[in-house]
N, C-alpha and C positions, 0 to 999 in steps of 0.2 A: 249704159256705163256709169252714169251718175247715181242711178239707183243701186248698183252693185257696190260703189264706194260708199255710199250712205249706209248700206247693210253692213258692210265690213266694219266701218267706223262705229255703227251701233252696237256691234258686238265686242270690238277690241277695247273701246274706252271703258265700258263696265268691267270687262274682264281685268284690264290694266289696273283700274282703279281698286278692285277686290284684291289683286295680287300686291298692290302697294300698301294697302291697310292691313293686310295679313303680315306683311313684312315689318311694317311699324309697330304692330302689336306684339310680334315675337322677337325682333332683334333687339338685344339689350342696349346697343349703341343709340337706338332711336327711342326706345321705350324707358329706359332706367333713368335718364336725367329727369323725367317728369315723376316717376315712381320716388326718386331720391328727394326730390322738392316736397313731395306729399308727406313723406316720412321724416322730414327735416334732417335728412343726411346729406353728405357731400358725394358728388359724382365725380369720378375721374375714368380716363380711358386708357386701354392698353395695359392689362386687360380690363374690361368694363368692371368697375367697382363703386360700390356704395359704402360709404364709411361715416362713422361718427359715433355719438353718445346715445344710447337708447336706455332710458330709464336707470341711468348712472353707470351703465357698462358700456365698454368700447365695443362696438360691433362693426363688422364688415360683411358685405355679400359680394362675392366675387364670381364672374362669369368664367366657367372652365371649358367651354367649348360645347359640349353635349350635356352639361349639368352646371349647376350653380352651388356654391357652398356659402352658408351663413355661418359666421363665427362670433361667439361672445367671448370676451377675454376675462379672465379671473383676476381680481385684484392682487391675489397671492396664490401661490402654487397649492394645489391640493393633493393629498394622498389617495383620493378616491378616484376610481374609474367607473364611469356610468356609461350605459349604452341601452339604446331601445330603437327597435325597428322590426321589421318582419321576421318571423321566426327562422326562416331558412337563411336570411341574410346575416342575422346576429350569430346563429350557431356557426356559419361557414366562416365568418370573420373572426370568431373567437380564437381559433388556432391554438397556440400554446398558452395564451393569457385566457384563462376561463374564469371569469368573475361569476359570482353566484347568481342564478336566476332570482328574480324577485317574486316571491309569492304574493300575489295581489288579492286573490279571492274574487277577482272580477272577471267572470266567465267572457263576457264581450271583448274586453281588453285582452285578455290571455288567448282568445281564439285568433286575434288578428296580429298582436304584437308580443314581443318578448323583451323584458327589461332585465338588465343585469347591473349589478353593483358589486364593487370589490368588498364592500363591507355589508355583510349578510344582514346585520341588525339594522342598519340604516336604510336599506333599500325600500322597505315598505313605507317609511316616513318620507322619503324623497319623492317615491312614486304614489303619493296620496290620491285620493278620489278626484280632487280638483284638477291636478296635472293629468291624470289619465283621462279625464273628460276632454281636457284640451288637446291632448295628443290624438284621441279618437276622431276629434273634429277635423283633423288635418289629412289631406288626401295622400300624401306621402311622408312617412316618417323614417329617418335614417340618421340617428344622433349618436355621436360619440364624444364624451367629455373625459378628459385626463389632463394631468399635470396644471397647465395654465390657460386652458380654453375648452369650450363646447362648440363642436361643429355638427352642422345639419347639411347633409347633402340632398339636393332635390333636382327633378328634371328641369324645370324652369322656375325662374322667380320674377315674374313680370306682374303679378297681381299684388297690389298694395295691401289689400286685406289679408291675403295669405302671408305676406312678409311681415306684417305687423304681428299676427298670431305667432308666427315662427319666433320673432325676436322676443315677444313675451316670454315664450316657453324657454328659450335659451337664457334669458336673464334670470328666470327661476331656478333653472338648473345650476347656473354659475354660482348664484347666491347660495344654494345649498351646499354646492362642493366647497365653497370658501370657508364653510363652518369646519373643515377638516383640513387644517394646513399640513403641508408636507413637512 
């Protein structure tokens, strides 16, 4: 009987610990307070949110249940609309508002992502080689910038390195859009 109890405990304790560490790594309410401190952002609950200033831009990362949305606010409204993501998603989302596709001349980028900009002449300048390289380094890209903000939707946002890269890119796009006030 004692051997059976020890065997059960020997199996249950490691499984319970694994479950706990998995939950802590993926649950925003458990992981985000630490990530927010690492990124020098403030954390608040209901819904789980990290917010603050990142390189001079007001930013927020909000947990939406099955995804997360990172946002960088523009200092002033922009007349530009920019978008970048997987081709099928960007094409499907375009609907009635069809911004011009950006001709990048970058075969690797164009094979994976589609960038659009409402100002055909400015698109290539905004999506320059450095920004394209940064976007290609991201596992998931789904960005829409319009009016007063740039938003990026991702499945999860638990990795501080991933978030740091995302916030950098959102800041760059916000700065570029601010050059074209509404």
